[in-house]
N, C-alpha and C positions, 0 to 999 in steps of 0.2 A: 504494500500500500504506500502510495506517495504521501509524504508528510506535507500537509498544507499549512502547517504552523511555522511561522518564522522563528519559533523558539526551539526547534529541534527536540521536541519532547521525547521522541523515540531514542535519543542519545542520552537521556537523563536517567539517573538512578533515583529510586525513592529514598527519602530521608526522613528521619524524625528529629533531626538536629538543626534544621534551617531556622525555625522560629526561635528557639532558645539562643542560637548564635546571633540572630538579628537583634533580639532584645538586649543581649550583652553588648552589642556594638553601638546601638544608638539610643538605648533606653526604652523602657516599657511605654511611656507616654507617646514618644515619637513613632514607635513601632505600631502601636495601636491606632494612631492617627493614619498611618500609611494603609493599614487594613481598611479603615473606615473610608478613605478616599477610593480604594479599589471597589468597595461595595457601592459607594455613591456612583461610580462610573457604570457599574452594572445596572443600577436602578435608572440612571438617566439615559443610557445609550444601549444597554444590553437587551437580551431577549431570553426566552426559555431555552434557547439553543447555545447560549454563551455562558462563560464562567469568567469571573474577574481573575486576573493574574497579577501578582505583585512581584516586580523585578527588584530583587534585594540590592543589587549593586547601585541602582539609581533611585530607589524608592518610587519608581515609576509604576504606572498601571496600564494594563491592556486588557482586551477581551479576547478569549480564545474559544474556539468551537468546542462545545462540551462533548461532541462525538470524538474529537481528537483525544480528549482526556480519557474517555472510555476506552479508546483503542490502545493508548499507551500505558495507562495505569490500571485498567480493568475495572474501574468504578462506573457502574451503569446508572446509579441514582445520585444525582447531585441536587442538593437542597439549597434553598435560599440561605444566604449568610455564609456560604462556603467561598474560600479564596484559595487559589492555587499559588503557592509561593515558589518562585523560580530563581535559581542562582546559575547564571551563565559561567561564573568562575569555577564552581565546583560541579557543574553539570548535574544538578540535582533539583528535585521538586518535592514539595510537601503540600498535602492538602490540609487546610486549616478551616475549622468550623468556628465562626464567631458566635458567641452566645448573646 
């Protein structure tokens, strides 16, 4: 299958360490704000077929096709309040659920 995502999700490993490392790097308040901004992007410009993606190196946000997430990490059900954390440096992703 051709990867339609510019983030090369197929080359990323799954991680449970991205979120704690991000908090340690910029602090809880700023990390939480970055997640909120990603969720805001989803609410403003997303759809049921997109998932917000938080780019750790830049604190930027993007929307990715939820089908690509299903293909590369095997999660078929994506709920509101979920953010995919992406690190291009470590080539890793982590799914985060905001409460």
